[in-house]
C-alpha positions as CSV (number, residue, x, y, z in Angstrom):
1,M,-6.2,33.2,-6.0
2,N,-5.7,30.7,-3.2
3,D,-5.1,27.0,-3.7
4,N,-8.7,26.0,-3.2
5,Q,-9.9,28.6,-5.7
6,K,-7.4,27.2,-8.2
7,D,-8.7,23.7,-7.6
8,I,-12.3,24.9,-8.0
9,A,-11.4,26.6,-11.3
10,L,-9.7,23.4,-12.5
11,L,-12.8,21.4,-11.6
12,N,-15.0,23.8,-13.5
13,R,-12.7,23.5,-16.5
14,M,-12.9,19.7,-16.2
15,R,-16.7,19.8,-16.1
16,L,-16.5,21.6,-19.4
17,G,-14.3,18.9,-20.9
18,D,-10.9,20.4,-20.5
19,K,-8.5,17.4,-20.3
20,L,-5.5,19.7,-19.5
21,A,-7.3,20.8,-16.4
22,Y,-7.5,17.2,-15.2
23,K,-3.8,16.7,-15.9
24,E,-3.0,19.9,-13.9
25,L,-5.2,18.8,-11.0
26,I,-3.4,15.5,-10.9
27,N,0.0,17.2,-10.9
28,R,-1.0,19.5,-8.1
29,H,-2.1,16.6,-5.8
30,K,-0.4,13.4,-6.9
31,D,2.4,13.6,-4.3
32,Y,0.1,14.2,-1.4
33,A,-2.3,11.5,-2.5
34,F,0.5,9.0,-2.8
35,T,1.9,10.0,0.7
36,V,-1.5,9.5,2.3
37,A,-2.0,6.1,0.7
38,Y,1.6,5.0,1.4
39,R,1.3,5.9,5.1
40,I,-1.6,3.6,5.4
41,L,-0.5,0.8,3.1
42,N,3.3,0.8,3.5
43,S,3.6,-0.4,-0.1
44,R,4.7,1.8,-3.0
45,E,2.8,-0.2,-5.6
46,D,-0.4,-0.3,-3.7
47,A,-0.1,3.4,-2.8
48,E,0.4,4.3,-6.5
49,E,-2.6,2.2,-7.4
50,V,-4.8,3.8,-4.7
51,A,-3.7,7.3,-5.7
52,Q,-4.5,6.6,-9.4
53,D,-7.9,5.1,-8.4
54,A,-8.7,8.1,-6.3
55,F,-8.2,10.4,-9.3
56,M,-10.4,8.2,-11.3
57,Q,-13.1,8.5,-8.6
58,V,-12.7,12.3,-8.6
59,F,-13.2,12.3,-12.4
60,G,-16.3,10.1,-12.0
61,A,-17.8,12.1,-9.2
62,L,-17.2,15.7,-10.4
63,H,-20.9,16.4,-10.2
64,S,-21.0,15.4,-6.5
65,F,-18.5,18.0,-5.3
66,N,-20.5,21.0,-4.2
67,G,-17.8,23.2,-3.0
68,E,-19.0,23.4,0.6
69,S,-15.6,22.1,1.8
70,K,-12.2,22.5,0.4
71,F,-11.4,20.3,-2.6
72,T,-8.4,18.9,-0.8
73,T,-10.5,17.8,2.1
74,W,-13.0,16.0,-0.2
75,F,-10.2,14.5,-2.3
76,Y,-8.1,13.2,0.6
77,R,-11.2,11.6,2.1
78,I,-11.5,9.7,-1.2
79,V,-7.8,8.7,-0.9
80,F,-8.2,7.8,2.7
81,N,-11.2,5.5,2.1
82,A,-9.6,3.9,-1.0
83,A,-6.4,3.1,1.0
84,L,-8.4,1.6,3.9
85,M,-10.4,-0.5,1.5
86,Q,-7.1,-1.7,-0.2
87,K,-5.6,-2.5,3.2
88,R,-8.6,-4.6,4.0
89,K,-8.3,-6.5,0.7
90,N,-4.6,-7.0,0.9
91,R,-3.3,-7.8,4.4
92,I,0.2,-8.9,3.2
93,F,2.7,-6.1,3.2
94,A,6.2,-6.0,1.6
95,D,8.7,-3.3,2.0
96,D,9.9,-1.7,-1.2
97,I,13.7,-1.9,-1.2
98,E,13.9,1.7,-2.1
99,T,11.9,2.8,1.0
100,S,13.3,0.3,3.5
101,S,15.0,1.8,6.5
102,E,18.3,0.1,5.5
103,A,18.2,1.6,2.0
104,I,17.6,5.0,3.4
105,L,20.7,4.7,5.6
106,I,22.8,3.3,2.8
107,S,21.7,5.8,0.2
108,S,22.6,8.7,2.5
109,S,25.6,10.3,0.8
110,S,26.6,12.6,3.7
111,D,28.1,11.2,6.9
112,S,28.1,14.2,9.2
113,A,27.0,13.5,12.7
114,E,23.9,15.7,12.3
115,D,22.9,14.0,9.0
116,L,23.4,10.6,10.5
117,R,21.3,11.5,13.6
118,K,18.6,12.9,11.3
119,N,18.6,9.7,9.2
120,E,18.5,7.5,12.3
121,R,15.6,9.5,13.7
122,T,13.7,9.2,10.4
123,R,14.4,5.5,10.3
124,A,13.2,5.0,13.8
125,I,10.0,7.0,13.2
126,Q,9.2,5.0,10.0
127,Q,9.9,1.8,11.8
128,A,7.6,2.7,14.7
129,L,4.9,4.0,12.3
130,Q,4.8,0.6,10.6
131,N,3.7,-1.0,13.9
132,L,0.8,1.4,14.5
133,S,-2.7,1.0,13.3
134,A,-3.7,2.7,10.0
135,D,-5.9,5.1,12.0
136,D,-3.0,6.2,14.1
137,V,-0.7,6.6,11.1
138,M,-3.3,8.7,9.3
139,M,-3.8,11.0,12.3
140,I,-0.1,11.6,12.7
141,T,0.5,12.0,9.0
142,L,-2.4,14.5,8.5
143,F,-1.6,16.6,11.6
144,Y,2.2,16.6,11.9
145,L,3.5,15.8,8.4
146,K,0.8,17.4,6.3
147,E,-0.1,20.1,8.8
148,Q,-3.8,19.8,8.4
149,S,-6.0,21.7,10.9
150,L,-8.2,19.8,13.3
151,E,-11.3,20.9,11.4
152,E,-9.8,19.6,8.1
153,I,-8.9,16.3,9.7
154,A,-12.4,16.0,11.2
155,E,-13.9,16.5,7.8
156,I,-11.5,14.0,6.1
157,T,-12.1,11.3,8.7
158,Q,-15.7,12.2,9.3
159,I,-15.3,12.6,13.1
160,S,-15.6,15.7,15.3
161,A,-12.6,18.1,15.7
162,E,-12.5,17.2,19.4
163,T,-12.4,13.5,18.6
164,A,-9.6,14.2,16.1
165,K,-7.7,16.0,18.8
166,V,-8.0,13.1,21.2
167,K,-7.1,10.6,18.5
168,I,-4.0,12.6,17.5
169,H,-2.9,12.8,21.2
170,R,-3.4,9.0,21.6
171,A,-1.6,8.2,18.4
172,R,1.3,10.4,19.4
173,K,1.5,8.6,22.7
174,R,1.4,5.2,21.0
175,L,4.1,6.3,18.6
176,A,6.3,7.3,21.5
177,E,5.6,4.0,23.3
178,E,6.4,2.1,20.1
179,M,9.6,3.9,19.7
180,K,10.6,3.3,23.3
181,R,9.7,-0.4,22.9
182,T,11.6,-0.8,19.7
183,L,14.7,1.3,20.5
184,K,14.7,1.0,24.3
185,G,17.4,3.4,25.6
186,E,18.2,5.0,22.2
187,V,15.0,7.0,22.2
188,R,16.3,9.8,24.3
189,S,19.2,10.5,21.9
190,L,16.8,10.6,18.9
191,L,14.2,13.0,20.4
């Protein structure tokens, strides 16, 4: 049974009133929902709230999922929309101390050259992502970090696959430009 079939089985159990199925569905997708929301909002608290709200929307809209697309595509569209709405409502962002670039470097327990380079690369990418639009961050996150196909991204964002491909390409170029602007000559050593 593939992941989508497992999700469909859980949804069917939920429709029959099985509360354990709802808990299992949450456990299967909570990390991904949080990651999608966090990439848009850059706030741990807001991302947690959006992820929780998205699961509540799923529960309230069980009847509207018809199975024509993958559950994850439908669900992450809900998360994506909820995060964008939250971002519109709350334009003030605050870095959580645990996720700040400085905390990532300080918390690193290893000091090998490769680990330091990897941490510096991660910090630089996170810093550059914070300066991109929510749309650019979402495209990069879905394609490169979550390895969604162009068709899945198109369905999540409600655009064509060709438009998604163009947006991903442009977002990647803007990310590279932002990294060059922020880090100037250091970019070559990070890439």
